KEKE-647199 format. One record per residue (C-alpha): chain; residue number from 1; x, y, z. Coordinates in nm, 2 decimals. Example, Ala and Ser with C-alpha at 12.3 -4.5 7.8 and 13.67 -1.06 7.14 Angstrom:
% residues 2
NODE chaine num      x      y      z
NODE      A   1   1.23  -0.45   0.78
NODE      A   2   1.37  -0.11   0.71
END
This chain:
% residues 489
NODE chaine num      x      y      z
NODE      A   1  -1.51  -2.09   1.50
NODE      A   2  -1.40  -1.80   1.73
NODE      A   3  -1.06  -1.64   1.73
NODE      A   4  -0.93  -1.82   2.04
NODE      A   5  -1.09  -2.15   1.93
NODE      A   6  -0.95  -2.14   1.58
NODE      A   7  -0.61  -2.06   1.72
NODE      A   8  -0.61  -2.34   1.97
NODE      A   9  -0.74  -2.59   1.71
NODE      A  10  -0.46  -2.49   1.47
NODE      A  11  -0.17  -2.46   1.71
NODE      A  12  -0.26  -2.65   2.03
NODE      A  13  -0.11  -2.37   2.24
NODE      A  14  -0.10  -2.40   2.61
NODE      A  15   0.00  -2.76   2.67
NODE      A  16  -0.09  -2.92   2.33
NODE      A  17   0.12  -3.05   2.04
NODE      A  18   0.46  -2.88   2.06
NODE      A  19   0.54  -2.94   1.69
NODE      A  20   0.21  -2.79   1.57
NODE      A  21   0.27  -2.49   1.80
NODE      A  22   0.60  -2.42   1.63
NODE      A  23   0.47  -2.45   1.27
NODE      A  24   0.17  -2.22   1.28
NODE      A  25   0.14  -1.84   1.29
NODE      A  26  -0.15  -1.61   1.35
NODE      A  27  -0.08  -1.26   1.23
NODE      A  28  -0.33  -0.97   1.22
NODE      A  29  -0.30  -0.67   1.00
NODE      A  30  -0.51  -0.37   1.09
NODE      A  31  -0.70  -0.37   0.76
NODE      A  32  -0.93  -0.64   0.63
NODE      A  33  -0.83  -0.84   0.33
NODE      A  34  -1.13  -0.80   0.10
NODE      A  35  -0.99  -0.92  -0.24
NODE      A  36  -0.72  -1.16  -0.36
NODE      A  37  -0.71  -1.03  -0.71
NODE      A  38  -0.37  -0.85  -0.74
NODE      A  39  -0.47  -0.70  -1.07
NODE      A  40  -0.82  -0.58  -0.99
NODE      A  41  -0.97  -0.27  -0.82
NODE      A  42  -0.78  -0.35  -0.50
NODE      A  43  -0.45  -0.39  -0.67
NODE      A  44  -0.27  -0.13  -0.46
NODE      A  45  -0.47  -0.19  -0.15
NODE      A  46  -0.23  -0.26   0.14
NODE      A  47  -0.42  -0.57   0.25
NODE      A  48  -0.44  -0.72  -0.10
NODE      A  49  -0.07  -0.65  -0.15
NODE      A  50   0.01  -0.82   0.18
NODE      A  51  -0.17  -1.13   0.07
NODE      A  52  -0.02  -1.11  -0.28
NODE      A  53   0.34  -1.12  -0.15
NODE      A  54   0.26  -1.45   0.02
NODE      A  55   0.05  -1.62  -0.25
NODE      A  56   0.21  -1.51  -0.58
NODE      A  57   0.55  -1.45  -0.74
NODE      A  58   0.69  -1.16  -0.93
NODE      A  59   0.97  -1.14  -1.19
NODE      A  60   1.17  -0.91  -0.96
NODE      A  61   1.15  -0.85  -0.59
NODE      A  62   1.28  -0.59  -0.34
NODE      A  63   1.53  -0.69  -0.08
NODE      A  64   1.59  -0.39   0.14
NODE      A  65   1.69  -0.11  -0.08
NODE      A  66   1.79  -0.34  -0.37
NODE      A  67   1.60  -0.51  -0.65
NODE      A  68   1.69  -0.87  -0.71
NODE      A  69   1.60  -1.16  -0.94
NODE      A  70   1.29  -1.37  -0.85
NODE      A  71   1.11  -1.56  -1.13
NODE      A  72   1.33  -1.38  -1.37
NODE      A  73   1.69  -1.50  -1.32
NODE      A  74   1.84  -1.24  -1.55
NODE      A  75   1.75  -0.96  -1.80
NODE      A  76   1.90  -0.75  -2.06
NODE      A  77   1.82  -0.44  -2.28
NODE      A  78   1.90  -0.49  -2.65
NODE      A  79   1.78  -0.13  -2.69
NODE      A  80   1.62   0.15  -2.48
NODE      A  81   1.27   0.03  -2.56
NODE      A  82   1.32  -0.35  -2.52
NODE      A  83   1.36  -0.57  -2.22
NODE      A  84   1.43  -0.94  -2.24
NODE      A  85   1.39  -1.16  -1.94
NODE      A  86   1.52  -1.51  -1.88
NODE      A  87   1.29  -1.70  -1.65
NODE      A  88   1.37  -1.98  -1.41
NODE      A  89   1.26  -2.32  -1.53
NODE      A  90   1.18  -2.47  -1.19
NODE      A  91   0.88  -2.25  -1.08
NODE      A  92   0.55  -2.44  -1.02
NODE      A  93   0.20  -2.31  -0.95
NODE      A  94   0.03  -2.45  -0.65
NODE      A  95  -0.16  -2.70  -0.87
NODE      A  96   0.17  -2.84  -0.99
NODE      A  97   0.17  -2.69  -1.34
NODE      A  98   0.48  -2.51  -1.46
NODE      A  99   0.50  -2.13  -1.46
NODE      A 100   0.60  -2.02  -1.81
NODE      A 101   0.66  -1.69  -2.00
NODE      A 102   0.31  -1.72  -2.13
NODE      A 103   0.17  -1.68  -1.78
NODE      A 104   0.38  -1.37  -1.73
NODE      A 105   0.26  -1.23  -2.06
NODE      A 106  -0.10  -1.29  -1.98
NODE      A 107  -0.06  -1.14  -1.63
NODE      A 108   0.10  -0.82  -1.75
NODE      A 109  -0.16  -0.78  -2.03
NODE      A 110  -0.43  -0.83  -1.77
NODE      A 111  -0.29  -0.56  -1.54
NODE      A 112  -0.25  -0.32  -1.83
NODE      A 113  -0.60  -0.37  -1.96
NODE      A 114  -0.77  -0.36  -1.61
NODE      A 115  -0.80   0.02  -1.59
NODE      A 116  -0.71   0.01  -1.23
NODE      A 117  -0.46   0.20  -1.01
NODE      A 118  -0.17  -0.02  -1.13
NODE      A 119  -0.26   0.00  -1.50
NODE      A 120  -0.09   0.34  -1.55
NODE      A 121   0.24   0.19  -1.46
NODE      A 122   0.22  -0.01  -1.79
NODE      A 123   0.07   0.25  -2.02
NODE      A 124   0.38   0.27  -2.24
NODE      A 125   0.40  -0.11  -2.30
NODE      A 126   0.33  -0.19  -2.67
NODE      A 127   0.38  -0.56  -2.67
NODE      A 128   0.46  -0.86  -2.44
NODE      A 129   0.59  -1.17  -2.62
NODE      A 130   0.66  -1.51  -2.48
NODE      A 131   0.95  -1.61  -2.72
NODE      A 132   0.96  -1.95  -2.56
NODE      A 133   0.87  -2.10  -2.22
NODE      A 134   1.15  -1.92  -2.03
NODE      A 135   1.20  -1.61  -2.24
NODE      A 136   0.98  -1.29  -2.22
NODE      A 137   1.03  -0.98  -2.43
NODE      A 138   0.86  -0.65  -2.33
NODE      A 139   0.86  -0.36  -2.57
NODE      A 140   0.76  -0.01  -2.48
NODE      A 141   0.68   0.29  -2.70
NODE      A 142   0.95   0.50  -2.52
NODE      A 143   1.21   0.41  -2.25
NODE      A 144   1.06   0.28  -1.92
NODE      A 145   1.33   0.34  -1.66
NODE      A 146   1.10   0.21  -1.39
NODE      A 147   1.05  -0.13  -1.55
NODE      A 148   1.22  -0.33  -1.28
NODE      A 149   1.07  -0.16  -0.98
NODE      A 150   0.72  -0.19  -1.15
NODE      A 151   0.78  -0.56  -1.20
NODE      A 152   0.83  -0.60  -0.82
NODE      A 153   0.46  -0.53  -0.80
NODE      A 154   0.33  -0.73  -1.10
NODE      A 155   0.20  -1.07  -0.96
NODE      A 156   0.20  -1.37  -1.19
NODE      A 157  -0.11  -1.58  -1.23
NODE      A 158  -0.18  -1.90  -1.43
NODE      A 159  -0.30  -1.78  -1.77
NODE      A 160  -0.53  -2.08  -1.82
NODE      A 161  -0.73  -2.02  -1.50
NODE      A 162  -0.70  -1.66  -1.39
NODE      A 163  -1.01  -1.55  -1.58
NODE      A 164  -1.23  -1.84  -1.47
NODE      A 165  -1.54  -1.76  -1.26
NODE      A 166  -1.47  -1.79  -0.89
NODE      A 167  -1.09  -1.81  -0.93
NODE      A 168  -1.01  -1.55  -0.66
NODE      A 169  -1.22  -1.72  -0.40
NODE      A 170  -0.93  -1.97  -0.37
NODE      A 171  -0.67  -1.85  -0.62
NODE      A 172  -0.37  -2.04  -0.74
NODE      A 173  -0.03  -1.87  -0.73
NODE      A 174   0.33  -1.98  -0.72
NODE      A 175   0.43  -1.81  -0.40
NODE      A 176   0.57  -1.96  -0.08
NODE      A 177   0.21  -2.01   0.06
NODE      A 178  -0.10  -2.14  -0.10
NODE      A 179  -0.46  -2.06  -0.01
NODE      A 180  -0.65  -2.31   0.21
NODE      A 181  -0.95  -2.09   0.27
NODE      A 182  -1.05  -1.72   0.23
NODE      A 183  -1.35  -1.54   0.38
NODE      A 184  -1.33  -1.17   0.27
NODE      A 185  -1.29  -0.92   0.56
NODE      A 186  -1.27  -1.22   0.80
NODE      A 187  -0.98  -1.46   0.76
NODE      A 188  -0.72  -1.58   0.51
NODE      A 189  -0.57  -1.93   0.59
NODE      A 190  -0.25  -2.03   0.41
NODE      A 191  -0.02  -2.34   0.41
NODE      A 192   0.34  -2.35   0.30
NODE      A 193   0.46  -2.50  -0.03
NODE      A 194   0.78  -2.63  -0.18
NODE      A 195   0.88  -2.29  -0.32
NODE      A 196   1.17  -2.24  -0.56
NODE      A 197   1.34  -2.01  -0.30
NODE      A 198   1.31  -2.27  -0.03
NODE      A 199   1.02  -2.41   0.18
NODE      A 200   0.90  -2.17   0.45
NODE      A 201   0.97  -2.26   0.81
NODE      A 202   0.61  -2.22   0.89
NODE      A 203   0.35  -2.48   0.78
NODE      A 204   0.05  -2.26   0.84
NODE      A 205  -0.02  -1.89   0.84
NODE      A 206  -0.36  -1.74   0.93
NODE      A 207  -0.44  -1.38   0.88
NODE      A 208  -0.76  -1.30   1.07
NODE      A 209  -0.92  -0.95   1.07
NODE      A 210  -1.01  -0.81   1.41
NODE      A 211  -1.21  -0.49   1.36
NODE      A 212  -1.18  -0.36   1.72
NODE      A 213  -0.84  -0.23   1.83
NODE      A 214  -0.91  -0.35   2.19
NODE      A 215  -0.97  -0.70   2.05
NODE      A 216  -0.64  -0.69   1.86
NODE      A 217  -0.44  -0.59   2.17
NODE      A 218  -0.62  -0.84   2.39
NODE      A 219  -0.55  -1.12   2.14
NODE      A 220  -0.18  -1.04   2.13
NODE      A 221  -0.15  -1.02   2.51
NODE      A 222  -0.32  -1.36   2.56
NODE      A 223  -0.13  -1.54   2.28
NODE      A 224  -0.43  -1.57   2.05
NODE      A 225  -0.22  -1.37   1.80
NODE      A 226   0.15  -1.40   1.74
NODE      A 227   0.20  -1.07   1.54
NODE      A 228  -0.01  -0.75   1.53
NODE      A 229   0.07  -0.45   1.31
NODE      A 230   0.07  -0.16   1.30
NODE      A 231   0.00  -0.10   1.66
NODE      A 232  -0.18   0.23   1.70
NODE      A 233   0.04   0.49   1.88
NODE      A 234  -0.23   0.54   2.15
NODE      A 235  -0.22   0.17   2.23
NODE      A 236   0.16   0.12   2.27
NODE      A 237   0.13   0.17   2.65
NODE      A 238  -0.09  -0.14   2.66
NODE      A 239   0.20  -0.35   2.53
NODE      A 240   0.51  -0.18   2.66
NODE      A 241   0.68  -0.39   2.93
NODE      A 242   0.43  -0.67   2.90
NODE      A 243   0.60  -1.01   2.96
NODE      A 244   0.61  -1.22   2.65
NODE      A 245   0.57  -0.93   2.40
NODE      A 246   0.83  -0.74   2.21
NODE      A 247   0.78  -0.42   2.00
NODE      A 248   0.97  -0.35   1.68
NODE      A 249   0.95  -0.03   1.49
NODE      A 250   1.05   0.08   1.14
NODE      A 251   1.01   0.41   0.95
NODE      A 252   0.75   0.32   0.70
NODE      A 253   0.64   0.39   0.34
NODE      A 254   0.30   0.46   0.48
NODE      A 255   0.15   0.81   0.51
NODE      A 256  -0.18   1.00   0.54
NODE      A 257  -0.31   1.23   0.27
NODE      A 258  -0.63   1.43   0.24
NODE      A 259  -0.71   1.46  -0.13
NODE      A 260  -0.93   1.74  -0.27
NODE      A 261  -1.15   1.66  -0.57
NODE      A 262  -0.97   1.91  -0.79
NODE      A 263  -1.21   1.86  -1.07
NODE      A 264  -1.52   2.02  -0.90
NODE      A 265  -1.58   2.35  -0.72
NODE      A 266  -1.47   2.48  -0.49
NODE      A 267  -1.16   2.26  -0.49
NODE      A 268  -1.08   2.34  -0.86
NODE      A 269  -0.94   2.66  -0.72
NODE      A 270  -0.59   2.62  -0.57
NODE      A 271  -0.65   2.92  -0.34
NODE      A 272  -0.93   2.73  -0.17
NODE      A 273  -0.71   2.42  -0.13
NODE      A 274  -0.42   2.62   0.02
NODE      A 275  -0.67   2.79   0.25
NODE      A 276  -0.79   2.45   0.37
NODE      A 277  -0.43   2.35   0.44
NODE      A 278  -0.34   2.67   0.63
NODE      A 279  -0.66   2.62   0.84
NODE      A 280  -0.54   2.29   0.98
NODE      A 281  -0.28   2.28   1.27
NODE      A 282  -0.10   1.99   1.11
NODE      A 283   0.20   1.99   1.34
NODE      A 284  -0.02   2.02   1.66
NODE      A 285  -0.25   1.74   1.54
NODE      A 286   0.03   1.50   1.46
NODE      A 287   0.21   1.57   1.78
NODE      A 288  -0.09   1.54   2.01
NODE      A 289  -0.26   1.25   1.82
NODE      A 290   0.03   1.03   1.71
NODE      A 291   0.32   1.13   1.94
NODE      A 292   0.62   0.92   1.84
NODE      A 293   0.41   0.71   1.61
NODE      A 294   0.44   0.96   1.32
NODE      A 295   0.63   1.26   1.19
NODE      A 296   0.50   1.57   1.01
NODE      A 297   0.53   1.53   0.63
NODE      A 298   0.77   1.75   0.45
NODE      A 299   0.67   1.64   0.09
NODE      A 300   0.39   1.45  -0.08
NODE      A 301   0.58   1.13  -0.01
NODE      A 302   0.76   1.00   0.31
NODE      A 303   1.13   1.08   0.36
NODE      A 304   1.19   0.70   0.34
NODE      A 305   1.10   0.69  -0.03
NODE      A 306   1.34   0.75  -0.32
NODE      A 307   1.25   1.08  -0.48
NODE      A 308   1.16   1.26  -0.16
NODE      A 309   1.25   1.63  -0.16
NODE      A 310   1.17   1.85   0.14
NODE      A 311   0.93   2.14   0.09
NODE      A 312   0.85   2.47   0.27
NODE      A 313   0.58   2.38   0.53
NODE      A 314   0.24   2.54   0.52
NODE      A 315   0.21   2.75   0.84
NODE      A 316  -0.10   2.71   1.05
NODE      A 317  -0.26   3.05   0.99
NODE      A 318  -0.64   3.07   1.02
NODE      A 319  -0.65   3.44   0.94
NODE      A 320  -0.46   3.38   0.62
NODE      A 321  -0.69   3.09   0.54
NODE      A 322  -0.99   3.32   0.58
NODE      A 323  -0.83   3.58   0.35
NODE      A 324  -0.76   3.32   0.09
NODE      A 325  -1.12   3.20   0.10
NODE      A 326  -1.24   3.56   0.07
NODE      A 327  -1.02   3.61  -0.24
NODE      A 328  -1.18   3.30  -0.39
NODE      A 329  -1.53   3.44  -0.33
NODE      A 330  -1.60   3.23  -0.03
NODE      A 331  -1.57   3.49   0.25
NODE      A 332  -1.88   3.35   0.41
NODE      A 333  -1.74   3.00   0.41
NODE      A 334  -1.90   2.70   0.25
NODE      A 335  -2.02   2.34   0.32
NODE      A 336  -1.85   2.03   0.19
NODE      A 337  -1.78   1.67   0.30
NODE      A 338  -1.49   1.44   0.39
NODE      A 339  -1.50   1.06   0.34
NODE      A 340  -1.27   0.79   0.49
NODE      A 341  -1.29   0.44   0.64
NODE      A 342  -1.18   0.38   1.00
NODE      A 343  -0.93   0.10   0.92
NODE      A 344  -0.73   0.30   0.67
NODE      A 345  -0.47   0.36   0.94
NODE      A 346  -0.41   0.42   1.30
NODE      A 347  -0.62   0.70   1.46
NODE      A 348  -0.80   0.78   1.13
NODE      A 349  -1.12   0.88   1.30
NODE      A 350  -0.93   1.12   1.54
NODE      A 351  -0.74   1.27   1.25
NODE      A 352  -1.05   1.33   1.05
NODE      A 353  -1.24   1.49   1.34
NODE      A 354  -0.94   1.71   1.43
NODE      A 355  -0.92   1.85   1.07
NODE      A 356  -1.30   1.90   1.06
NODE      A 357  -1.28   2.09   1.38
NODE      A 358  -1.01   2.32   1.25
NODE      A 359  -1.20   2.39   0.92
NODE      A 360  -1.50   2.49   1.12
NODE      A 361  -1.30   2.77   1.28
NODE      A 362  -1.26   2.93   0.94
NODE      A 363  -1.62   2.90   0.84
NODE      A 364  -1.60   2.57   0.64
NODE      A 365  -1.86   2.31   0.75
NODE      A 366  -1.75   1.96   0.67
NODE      A 367  -1.99   1.67   0.68
NODE      A 368  -1.81   1.36   0.81
NODE      A 369  -1.87   1.04   0.60
NODE      A 370  -1.71   0.74   0.77
NODE      A 371  -1.79   0.46   0.52
NODE      A 372  -1.74   0.09   0.49
NODE      A 373  -1.42   0.02   0.30
NODE      A 374  -1.59  -0.12  -0.01
NODE      A 375  -1.81   0.18  -0.05
NODE      A 376  -1.52   0.42   0.02
NODE      A 377  -1.32   0.24  -0.26
NODE      A 378  -1.61   0.26  -0.50
NODE      A 379  -1.65   0.63  -0.45
NODE      A 380  -1.28   0.69  -0.47
NODE      A 381  -1.25   0.51  -0.80
NODE      A 382  -1.56   0.70  -0.94
NODE      A 383  -1.44   1.03  -0.79
NODE      A 384  -1.76   1.06  -0.60
NODE      A 385  -1.62   1.27  -0.32
NODE      A 386  -1.54   1.63  -0.21
NODE      A 387  -1.24   1.54   0.01
NODE      A 388  -1.11   1.20   0.10
NODE      A 389  -0.87   1.09   0.38
NODE      A 390  -0.66   0.77   0.36
NODE      A 391  -0.33   0.62   0.41
NODE      A 392  -0.12   0.53   0.11
NODE      A 393   0.18   0.30   0.09
NODE      A 394   0.46   0.36  -0.15
NODE      A 395   0.49  -0.01  -0.18
NODE      A 396   0.78  -0.01  -0.42
NODE      A 397   0.98   0.25  -0.22
NODE      A 398   1.01   0.46  -0.53
NODE      A 399   0.84   0.80  -0.60
NODE      A 400   0.71   0.67  -0.94
NODE      A 401   0.47   0.45  -0.77
NODE      A 402   0.29   0.74  -0.60
NODE      A 403   0.39   1.07  -0.76
NODE      A 404   0.42   0.92  -1.11
NODE      A 405   0.11   0.70  -1.08
NODE      A 406  -0.13   0.92  -0.91
NODE      A 407  -0.07   1.28  -1.03
NODE      A 408  -0.03   1.23  -1.40
NODE      A 409  -0.33   1.39  -1.58
NODE      A 410  -0.41   1.07  -1.76
NODE      A 411  -0.45   0.88  -1.44
NODE      A 412  -0.72   1.13  -1.33
NODE      A 413  -0.73   1.01  -0.97
NODE      A 414  -0.86   1.32  -0.81
NODE      A 415  -0.94   1.56  -1.10
NODE      A 416  -0.61   1.73  -1.10
NODE      A 417  -0.45   1.81  -1.43
NODE      A 418  -0.11   1.99  -1.49
NODE      A 419   0.06   1.95  -1.83
NODE      A 420   0.39   2.08  -1.69
NODE      A 421   0.39   1.82  -1.42
NODE      A 422   0.30   1.55  -1.68
NODE      A 423   0.61   1.64  -1.88
NODE      A 424   0.83   1.61  -1.57
NODE      A 425   0.67   1.28  -1.47
NODE      A 426   0.71   1.13  -1.82
NODE      A 427   1.08   1.22  -1.82
NODE      A 428   1.13   1.06  -1.47
NODE      A 429   0.93   0.75  -1.59
NODE      A 430   1.16   0.71  -1.88
NODE      A 431   1.50   0.77  -1.72
NODE      A 432   1.70   0.49  -1.57
NODE      A 433   1.96   0.74  -1.42
NODE      A 434   1.89   0.77  -1.05
NODE      A 435   2.04   1.12  -1.02
NODE      A 436   1.82   1.24  -1.31
NODE      A 437   1.51   1.08  -1.16
NODE      A 438   1.58   1.23  -0.82
NODE      A 439   1.61   1.58  -0.97
NODE      A 440   1.28   1.54  -1.16
NODE      A 441   1.09   1.41  -0.86
NODE      A 442   1.21   1.70  -0.66
NODE      A 443   1.04   1.93  -0.92
NODE      A 444   0.73   1.71  -0.91
NODE      A 445   0.71   1.72  -0.53
NODE      A 446   0.73   2.10  -0.53
NODE      A 447   0.44   2.12  -0.79
NODE      A 448   0.21   1.88  -0.60
NODE      A 449   0.29   2.05  -0.27
NODE      A 450   0.26   2.41  -0.39
NODE      A 451  -0.07   2.34  -0.58
NODE      A 452  -0.20   2.18  -0.26
NODE      A 453  -0.35   1.88  -0.45
NODE      A 454  -0.40   1.74  -0.11
NODE      A 455  -0.30   1.79   0.25
NODE      A 456  -0.01   1.56   0.35
NODE      A 457  -0.01   1.55   0.74
NODE      A 458   0.17   1.25   0.87
NODE      A 459   0.42   0.99   0.78
NODE      A 460   0.38   0.68   1.00
NODE      A 461   0.62   0.49   1.20
NODE      A 462   0.51   0.12   1.18
NODE      A 463   0.52  -0.06   1.51
NODE      A 464   0.49  -0.44   1.51
NODE      A 465   0.38  -0.62   1.83
NODE      A 466   0.52  -0.98   1.85
NODE      A 467   0.50  -1.26   2.09
NODE      A 468   0.85  -1.33   2.22
NODE      A 469   0.82  -1.68   2.06
NODE      A 470   0.83  -1.53   1.71
NODE      A 471   1.18  -1.54   1.57
NODE      A 472   1.35  -1.43   1.25
NODE      A 473   1.08  -1.17   1.17
NODE      A 474   1.18  -0.85   1.00
NODE      A 475   0.94  -0.55   1.02
NODE      A 476   0.87  -0.42   0.67
NODE      A 477   0.84  -0.05   0.59
NODE      A 478   0.57  -0.14   0.33
NODE      A 479   0.36  -0.32   0.59
NODE      A 480   0.40  -0.63   0.37
NODE      A 481   0.64  -0.85   0.57
NODE      A 482   0.82  -1.15   0.43
NODE      A 483   0.72  -1.46   0.64
NODE      A 484   0.93  -1.72   0.46
NODE      A 485   1.20  -1.74   0.73
NODE      A 486   0.98  -1.68   1.04
NODE      A 487   0.96  -1.94   1.31
NODE      A 488   0.75  -1.97   1.63
NODE      A 489   0.94  -2.12   1.92
END
């Protein structure tokens, strides 16, 4: 069924059933949802996290800048290496079975063993014990100051079913919405459940993927979509002042980076990496391409994130870039490649081409490799790239999720290894004192920035386009909005 047809069938918009129209929502995120496994290879993928927030529960959840109880109603620390969580006794999975401490234990152990981007968050966990059905004890080999913020990302699955074949085609969670149907990279259809936090106002939520920006904008304007996000900066004029549409913006946790594969020549030489950064007119590109939709980065994480520390900017200086390349033995330039996928974020193709153009001016020929998302992800995980451009979301709002998770030598995400940085990150990971962690992440930001592990061009401002009939919606800096209280009038 086509987009408009599916929408009309579900909602009877335009003269149909008024009750149905108020109970269903169609919301389109700019990236396709390819996978509903919150512990698998896509565990930190924005689209998978978006779906996970709706389908599954966590022990702890973020509410603005605070962390609050969710499935865990309380917790205590008998000692620095031990956390004991008391669970609610009224949480049910979508099949009616009770969620118990054993399900949390199995889920955490599954994440830890998965060898994916989330696994490093749990590297220091030595044991997870379900003392009884509502008591969970987590023991670590050393203090884990980020325990609570990490748990806001650890989705709970039913232990008896989560490893069965085909489970994630229509997974069972305990979140406010359950899966009715899922076609990867096409559409996720959800219905509300009697959740422990209260039944959502909406009865149905559909998350279609529309690959063309023009189609997204048209669907919002005609009412075939209720919400669209993020609206690309170059498309805002198509929606500003349009009757029946409102725009809401929020400084986001989302930013662009261009990683170098620091484990292979020539990018194992920091002089080459710094030269590549100086060759790019970052400020000009961000200003001309994004306008008010982004700001120039001042650290390896956005200014909205805990742990951000402003750094000295790299000045656009092609002549200095050429001198740096010559000092590294590359005075005649070199050839390399850049991979990305178009839907990683707004204006990704334009950003890639602008950087490639600037590199050409200093003698570096860059082959553009615009890939399908699945192939891009495979190459990223296997480190089969020279440079790679993507957006990243600091989904927990804490520097540990990005700086601590990605740049530790053990993570080996882009071939960069720095024992001094490792020591700083381990201290920050262990401390529960915010002032101490802030100081440590300031040191970490400087190292990553000065070593030019990547180029960090733009922190994005997320703009949500909504039909005026959508009420009680709060834009989320993580791009993972909470839809429990949303209504459609």
